[in-house]
C-alpha positions as CSV (number, residue, x, y, z in Angstrom):
1,M,-5.6,16.1,8.6
2,S,-8.6,16.6,5.9
3,D,-12.0,18.0,6.0
4,T,-13.8,14.9,6.0
5,D,-11.5,13.0,8.3
6,A,-10.6,10.4,5.7
7,V,-7.1,10.2,7.3
8,L,-6.6,10.2,11.0
9,F,-3.1,11.2,12.7
10,E,-2.0,10.9,16.2
11,I,1.2,10.7,18.1
12,A,0.8,7.2,19.5
13,A,3.8,6.8,21.8
14,P,7.0,8.6,22.0
15,H,8.6,9.8,18.6
16,V,5.9,7.6,16.9
17,A,3.0,8.9,14.7
18,L,-0.1,6.8,13.9
19,V,-1.6,7.5,10.4
20,T,-5.1,5.8,10.1
21,I,-7.0,5.6,6.7
22,N,-10.6,6.1,7.9
23,R,-13.2,5.2,5.5
24,P,-14.5,1.9,6.9
25,D,-18.0,2.1,5.1
26,K,-16.0,1.9,1.9
27,H,-13.7,-0.8,2.6
28,N,-10.7,1.9,3.2
29,A,-10.6,2.6,-0.6
30,I,-8.7,5.5,-1.9
31,N,-10.5,8.7,-2.9
32,G,-9.2,12.5,-3.3
33,A,-9.5,13.1,0.5
34,V,-7.4,10.0,1.6
35,A,-4.6,10.9,-0.9
36,A,-4.7,14.5,0.4
37,G,-4.7,13.2,3.8
38,L,-1.5,11.0,3.5
39,D,0.2,13.4,1.4
40,E,0.0,15.9,4.2
41,A,0.7,13.1,6.9
42,V,4.0,12.2,5.0
43,R,5.1,15.8,4.9
44,R,4.3,16.6,8.3
45,I,6.2,13.7,9.5
46,E,9.3,14.3,7.6
47,D,9.1,18.0,9.1
48,D,9.1,17.2,12.4
49,V,12.1,16.3,14.0
50,E,10.5,14.7,17.0
51,I,9.1,11.7,15.0
52,R,11.1,9.0,14.3
53,A,9.1,6.2,13.0
54,A,5.5,6.1,11.6
55,I,2.6,3.4,11.2
56,L,0.3,3.1,8.5
57,T,-3.0,1.5,9.3
58,S,-6.9,1.6,8.9
59,T,-10.0,1.4,10.7
60,G,-11.8,-1.8,11.1
61,D,-10.4,-5.2,11.0
62,R,-12.0,-6.6,7.6
63,T,-10.3,-4.5,5.1
64,F,-7.0,-2.7,5.2
65,S,-7.6,-1.3,2.1
66,A,-9.6,-2.0,-1.2
67,G,-7.3,0.3,-3.1
68,A,-8.6,2.4,-5.6
69,D,-12.1,3.8,-5.0
70,L,-13.8,2.6,-8.4
71,A,-17.0,4.9,-7.7
72,E,-14.5,7.9,-7.5
73,I,-12.9,6.9,-10.8
74,A,-16.2,6.1,-12.6
75,A,-17.4,9.6,-11.6
76,G,-14.4,11.1,-13.6
77,R,-12.5,12.0,-10.2
78,G,-9.6,9.3,-10.9
79,R,-6.9,12.0,-11.0
80,D,-7.8,13.1,-7.5
81,L,-6.3,9.6,-6.3
82,L,-2.9,11.1,-7.3
83,R,-0.7,13.6,-5.7
84,P,2.0,15.3,-7.5
85,G,5.3,14.0,-6.7
86,S,4.0,11.1,-4.3
87,G,1.9,9.4,-6.7
88,F,-1.3,7.1,-6.0
89,A,-2.8,7.6,-2.6
90,G,-0.4,10.5,-1.9
91,F,2.0,7.9,-0.7
92,V,3.2,5.0,-3.0
93,Q,6.0,7.4,-4.5
94,A,6.6,9.8,-1.6
95,Q,10.0,10.6,-1.2
96,R,10.4,9.6,2.7
97,I,13.6,9.0,4.7
98,K,11.9,8.2,8.1
99,P,10.5,4.2,8.6
100,W,7.0,3.3,7.9
101,I,5.2,0.2,9.2
102,A,2.3,-1.1,7.8
103,A,-0.2,-2.5,10.4
104,V,-2.7,-4.7,8.5
105,R,-5.9,-6.2,9.7
106,G,-7.8,-7.8,7.2
107,A,-7.4,-8.0,3.4
108,A,-4.8,-5.7,1.4
109,L,-5.5,-6.1,-1.8
110,G,-4.5,-4.3,-5.2
111,G,-3.8,-0.8,-4.1
112,G,-4.0,-1.8,-0.5
113,L,-1.0,-4.4,-1.0
114,E,0.7,-1.6,-3.1
115,L,0.2,0.8,0.4
116,C,2.0,-2.1,2.1
117,L,4.7,-2.6,-0.3
118,A,5.5,1.3,-0.1
119,C,6.3,0.9,3.6
120,D,9.5,-0.6,5.0
121,M,7.9,-3.3,7.2
122,I,4.7,-5.0,8.0
123,V,2.9,-6.2,10.9
124,A,-0.2,-8.4,10.1
125,A,-3.0,-10.0,12.0
126,E,-3.4,-13.8,11.5
127,E,-6.6,-13.2,9.2
128,A,-4.5,-10.8,7.0
129,R,-4.4,-11.8,3.3
130,F,-2.2,-9.9,0.5
131,G,-2.6,-10.0,-3.2
132,L,-2.7,-8.4,-6.4
133,P,-6.0,-9.3,-8.3
134,E,-5.9,-7.0,-11.1
135,V,-5.1,-9.4,-13.8
136,K,-8.8,-10.8,-13.0
137,R,-10.3,-7.7,-14.0
138,G,-8.1,-6.8,-17.0
139,I,-6.0,-4.3,-15.4
140,F,-2.7,-3.4,-14.1
141,A,-1.3,-2.9,-10.7
142,G,0.6,0.0,-11.6
143,A,1.1,1.8,-8.1
144,G,4.2,-0.1,-7.4
145,G,2.7,-3.7,-7.0
146,I,4.4,-5.3,-10.2
147,L,7.8,-3.5,-9.6
148,R,8.3,-3.9,-5.8
149,L,6.5,-7.3,-5.1
150,P,9.5,-9.3,-7.1
151,R,12.1,-7.4,-5.0
152,L,10.6,-8.4,-1.9
153,I,9.7,-12.0,-2.2
154,P,11.2,-14.8,-4.2
155,R,10.7,-14.5,-8.1
156,A,8.5,-17.8,-8.5
157,A,6.2,-16.7,-5.6
158,A,6.1,-13.2,-6.9
159,F,5.3,-14.0,-10.4
160,E,2.6,-16.8,-9.2
161,M,0.8,-14.0,-7.1
162,I,1.0,-11.4,-10.1
163,A,0.2,-13.8,-12.7
164,T,-2.8,-15.8,-10.9
165,G,-4.1,-12.8,-8.9
166,E,-4.7,-15.4,-6.0
167,P,-4.0,-13.6,-2.6
168,I,-1.7,-15.3,0.3
169,D,-2.5,-15.4,3.8
170,A,-0.5,-14.0,6.5
171,A,1.4,-17.1,7.4
172,R,2.8,-17.6,3.6
173,A,3.3,-13.9,3.7
174,Q,5.6,-14.1,6.6
175,A,7.4,-17.2,5.1
176,L,8.4,-15.6,1.9
177,G,9.4,-12.5,3.8
178,L,7.0,-9.9,3.0
179,V,5.5,-9.8,6.4
180,N,7.9,-9.1,9.6
181,R,5.4,-10.2,12.3
182,V,2.2,-12.0,12.5
183,V,-0.1,-11.4,15.6
184,A,-3.7,-12.2,16.9
185,Q,-5.9,-9.3,15.3
186,P,-6.4,-7.5,18.6
187,G,-2.7,-7.0,19.0
188,V,-1.7,-5.6,15.7
189,I,-1.5,-2.2,16.2
190,A,0.3,-3.0,19.9
191,E,2.8,-5.0,18.0
192,A,3.6,-2.2,15.5
193,L,3.8,0.4,18.3
194,A,6.5,-2.1,19.9
195,L,8.5,-2.4,16.6
196,A,8.2,1.3,15.9
197,G,9.5,2.0,19.6
198,A,12.5,-0.3,19.0
199,I,13.3,1.8,15.9
200,A,12.5,5.3,17.7
201,G,14.8,4.3,20.6
202,N,17.8,4.6,18.2
203,A,20.0,7.3,17.1
204,P,17.3,8.7,14.6
205,L,20.2,9.9,12.0
206,A,21.6,6.7,12.0
207,V,18.4,4.7,11.4
208,Q,17.6,7.1,8.5
209,Q,20.8,7.2,6.7
210,S,21.1,3.2,7.1
211,L,17.5,2.8,5.6
212,R,18.6,5.2,2.7
213,V,21.4,2.7,1.8
214,A,19.3,-0.4,2.6
215,R,16.6,1.2,0.2
216,A,19.2,1.9,-2.4
217,A,20.8,-1.5,-2.4
218,A,17.5,-3.0,-3.9
219,G,18.2,-1.0,-6.8
220,D,17.1,2.3,-8.4
221,E,13.3,2.4,-9.1
222,D,13.3,5.3,-11.4
223,A,13.8,3.1,-14.6
224,L,11.4,0.6,-13.2
225,W,8.9,3.3,-12.9
226,A,9.1,4.4,-16.4
227,L,8.6,0.7,-17.6
228,N,6.0,0.4,-15.3
229,K,4.2,3.7,-16.7
230,D,4.7,2.3,-20.2
231,A,3.3,-1.3,-19.4
232,G,0.3,0.2,-17.6
233,G,-0.4,2.4,-20.7
234,I,-0.9,-0.6,-22.7
235,V,-3.2,-2.6,-20.7
236,F,-5.4,0.5,-19.8
237,R,-5.7,1.3,-23.2
238,S,-7.0,-2.4,-24.2
239,Q,-10.6,-3.6,-24.5
240,D,-9.8,-6.4,-21.9
241,S,-9.2,-3.3,-19.2
242,R,-12.9,-2.2,-19.9
243,E,-14.4,-5.8,-20.1
244,G,-13.0,-6.7,-16.8
245,P,-14.5,-4.0,-14.4
246,K,-17.9,-4.4,-16.4
247,A,-17.8,-8.2,-15.8
248,F,-17.0,-7.6,-12.1
249,V,-19.9,-5.1,-12.0
250,E,-22.2,-7.3,-13.7
251,K,-21.2,-10.3,-11.6
252,R,-20.3,-12.4,-14.6
253,A,-17.3,-14.2,-16.2
254,P,-15.2,-11.8,-18.5
255,V,-14.8,-12.3,-22.0
256,W,-11.3,-11.9,-22.9
257,T,-9.9,-10.9,-26.3
258,G,-6.1,-10.2,-25.6
259,R,-6.8,-6.8,-27.3
């Protein structure tokens, strides 16, 4: 799928595609190659009438994805993490009619959780964790985390996760309705394949159009993305947005100014 194999693609079962982020040495962080690979995978799946469901996972069992690769951003390649029309990672704003399942082993934090939130369902390992730690770094979960999380779990729980930046475990995520199924880590892919197989066994047009309406029932995201862009701009122009990452790298407590 890409010249660096940063994203792997296979037909893992009849009518089911398995898409794997393959940067385990970088905690499966998103760089330009991953964004290009995911963007291409979405297009391929949408165009192939034989594919009825897709699974998004990653290599290794410690980190589903650490989100944006900060080294790429520091090197001035931050724009490579975005794709026209599909946004961060070539995925979070991609127009998709087919169902996607996130198969999560390890931590899905920041942009990693935002990839999960862009999927329709989540299968998680017992050890998985989910969180949006951006406020701890003085930055903003602008790839859909802030706007999607309160639409998927109870308001109070979402606000706590967003404002504290603290992660929750898989059991808590399932209790809140964020995760569909929790299984022992070795069985995550098999469980995701079983769920995808149950979907793929149904009439594909009926599934696609049913999900189209179900997604719309949650409300129009266009206005929320506009608000998200405005709020993110305010945060990322602030002094605190520079202080947070600097303090993290220097392994010290940040000194916030509120400016």
